[in-house]
N, C-alpha and C positions, 0 to 999 in steps of 0.2 A: 582522342582517348575516351572522352565521355560517351561519344556515340558508340564506340566499340564496346564499352562497358554496358551501355543500355541494350545493345544488340545481344550481348552474351546473356544478360538477365532475361531478356525476352525469350531467348532460345531455351533457357532453363525452365521458364514458366510454361512454355509450350510442351516441353518434355514431361514436366510434372502433370500437366493436364492430360496428356496422352496416357500416362501411367494410370491416372485415376479412371479414365474412360475404359481402359483395358481391364481394370480390376473391378469395374462397377457391379458386375453380376455377382462375383464372389463377396464383395462388400455388402451388397443388398442381402445376400443370404446370411452372412455373419450378423448383420444388423438385426435380423429377426430372431437370432439365437441368443443374443446378448440381452441382459437386463436393460430396460429403458434408462435407468439412472442407477449409478453405483455409489452409495454413500461411503462404503469402506471396502477397499480392495484387499481382502485378507480372508484366511480360512477357506471354506468351501467355495466362496465366490471367486477367490483367486484361482483355485484349482479348476473351476469350471471355465473361467475366461481363458486360462492358458490352454486348456484342452481344445477350446474352439479355435484358438489362433494357431495351435500346432498343426492343424490341417492345412491352411495355406502356406505354412512354413516350408513344407516340402514341395509346394507347387510352384510358386512364382515370387520372386523377390519383391516386386512392386505390390502385389497383393498382401504380402506379409507386412511391409512397411506401412501401407495405408490402413491395414487392420489395426496396427498399434495406434495410429492417429485416431481411428474411429473409437477405439476403446477409451483413449484419453478424453475424447469429447463427451463421454458418458460419465466420467469420474467427477464426483463432488470436489475432490482434491486431485487435480491433474498430475501432480508430482508423484502420486502413488503408482504411476505406470512403471516406475523403476522396480517395483516389487516383482514384476514379471521377470526382470533380469536377475534379481537375487534368487528368485525361485528356480529359474532355469539353471543357474550356476550352483545352487545348493549352498551358497555362501555369500558373504558381503565383500569378499576379496576381489579387488579390482582386476587382477590378472585372470582369475577364473571367470569373472563376468565377461571380460573382453573376448574370451574364447568361445562364447555362445552367440548365436544369431541375435539374441535378445539384448546384446550390448547396445544396439541402436536405440533402445528405449531410453537409455541414460542420456544419449545425445539429444533425443527428441525433447526430453524434459528440460535439459539445459537451455535449449533453444526457446522453449515455451517460457521459461523464467526470464530469459533475456527479453522476449517480446513484452512481457508484463512490466518489466523494469522500464522499458522505453515508453510504454503506455502510462505508467505512473509519472514519468518525467514530463510527458506531453500534457497530461491533465493538470499537473501542478503549474506549469508555465501558462496554461490557458486560463487559470483561475478556477477551473472546474474541479480541481483535485484537492481542494482544501478539506473536503469531507470524504476522501476516498479510503476510509479505514478498512473497508472490506478488501480492496485491492492490496493495501499494505499488508494485511494479514495473510493473503494468499502468497505474496512474495516471501514473507517471513517464514511461513510454514514450509514452502518449497525449499528454501535454502537450508532450513533446519533438517528437513527430511532427507535431503541429499547428503548432508554431513553426518547424520545419525544412522542412516540405514545402509550406507556404502562406505567402505574404508577407502577414502580418496586421499592418497598422499599428496602433499602440497606441490611436490615437484612433477606430478603426473599431468598430462594434458587436461584431463577433466578437473583435476585439483586446481590447476592454474585458472581454468575457465570459471570455476566456482569462486575462487578468490577475487577474480576480476569483477564478477557480478556483485559480490558483497561490497567491494570498493565503490562501484558505480552507485549502488543504492545509498551507501553512506554519504557520498558526495551530493547526491540529489536531495536527500532529506536534510542534511546539514544546512544547505543553502536556504531551504524553506524554514527550518526551525529558527535560524538566526534572524529572520525577518520579524518574528513574532513580538519580542519585547518593544521594538521600536514602533510598531503599529499600535500597540496598546498605549504606550506613552504619548504618542501623537494625539490620540483621542481623549484621554482623560487627564492629561497633565493640567494642573491648576493654572488658570490664566487670570491676569489682572483685568479689572472691569473695563479699562480702556480698549482692550483687545476683543471685546464681545459686542457684536452688533445686536441692537434691540430685537428681541423675538427670535433670534437665530438659534438653531439646534444642530446637533451632530447629524451627519448624513446617516440615515437608517441603514442603507445598504452596506456602507463601510463598517458600521457596527456589527452587522450580521456576518459579514465576511471575516472580520477579526475574531468574533466569537467562534466561528467555525475553524479558524486557523488555530486557536487555542485548543479546541477539541482535537484537531489533527495532531498537534504536538503531544497532547496527552496520550493519544493512541500510540504515537511513536515510543513513548516511555515503556509501553507494555512489551515492545519488541526491540528495545534499545540494544541489548547485548548481542543478539544474533545479527542485527543490522549495523553494528559498529557505530552507534550514535549515542552511546551511554553518557559520555562526558559532556557532549553538547546539550543533550536534553536536561541533564541535571543542572548544568550551569544556567541554561536559559530559564528553566522553571524556577530556579532559586532567585534569579533577577526579577522575574515577574511577581513572585510571591512577596518579595521585599517591597517592590514598587506599589503593589496593591495595598499592602498593609499600611504603609505610610501615606500613600496618595489619597486613599479614601477618607482618611481623617481630615485632610486639608479640603477635600471636596465638600464634606459635610459642613465645615466651618464656612466655606464660601457660600453654600446654599443658605445658611442661617442669616448671613448679612447681605444677601443679594438684593438688588433693586428689582422692581417689577419688570424692567426691560431685559435684564440679564438672567432672570430666574429661569426662563425656558431652557437656555443653553446649559446652565449649571445643573438643572434637573435632568436634562438628557445625558450629561456626563455621569451623574449618579446612576441613572438607569442602566447605562452601558457598563458601569463598574459592577453593578449587581449581577449582570449577566456573565461578566468575565469571572467574577468571584465564584459563581456557581460552578464553573468549569474547573477552577483551580482549587478552591477550598471545600466545595460541596454546597448543597442546597440549604443546609441549616445556616451556615455562615452567611450566605447570600440573603436569606430571609431576615436575619438580624440586621444586616446592613440596610435592607429595604425599609424595615421598621424605623431605624435610626434616621433615615432620610425623610420619612414621612413626618417624624417629630420635628426635624430641623426645618422642614418647609413651612411649618406652622408657628415657628418661634418668631 
């Protein structure tokens, strides 16, 4: 079955490649007529792009399809490709859009969002995604654009696909967000002197990764409602704020009374706490904590 499935996928890939090759001359011509980069697909720009695509529309289906993909590659916000569909239909009504050839633009955008959601999941699992705020914003803007610019009833196929995408994003982000308080506690929880090796310090890479994770969760808060992570971000940030407010006072006390051997470790904890507080409470709060730590280190 797996081999049969692989063969079917290979056949589809070959067919797609053949379609691109057949359409390459038309695509090359279209490429010279379109702007190199489109910041906003609206107004005269939208009119012009649609006029250019309407030419291959009457010619060949492959050329039309790949023309839409070419346009999307030039968009600063790829989800705006759906505006060609609403423009063609003269409406945001799903039924009227589905009656136009440009309905395929909606499906292209949905597939692109799905690809980006999978990319987000892969980056987070690999550890590279802790600072992928730009990708997160792209996914958020695309989901919001689809919901706001097209009337997608939840029971419609496209509506169900959009709901599934939002659920996938929520699941991916929730798993990552819930890791954050534990990672912070593990690094800066107060420790008895007997548990500290002389001259030992926190791992600098782990501190940097955790700081970036806090920044990632903070970015999630900006998009929490659309991405269905409002409750978990509020709860997680509340836990973190409470822990930092109470934990840093204990860390300062520990630094004041520390021996020479344990001082490097306690100082590294305070330094980490300052960085974390800058992400959570702001730079002014972090600056005050750093000054308090400097005073404590000389007492």
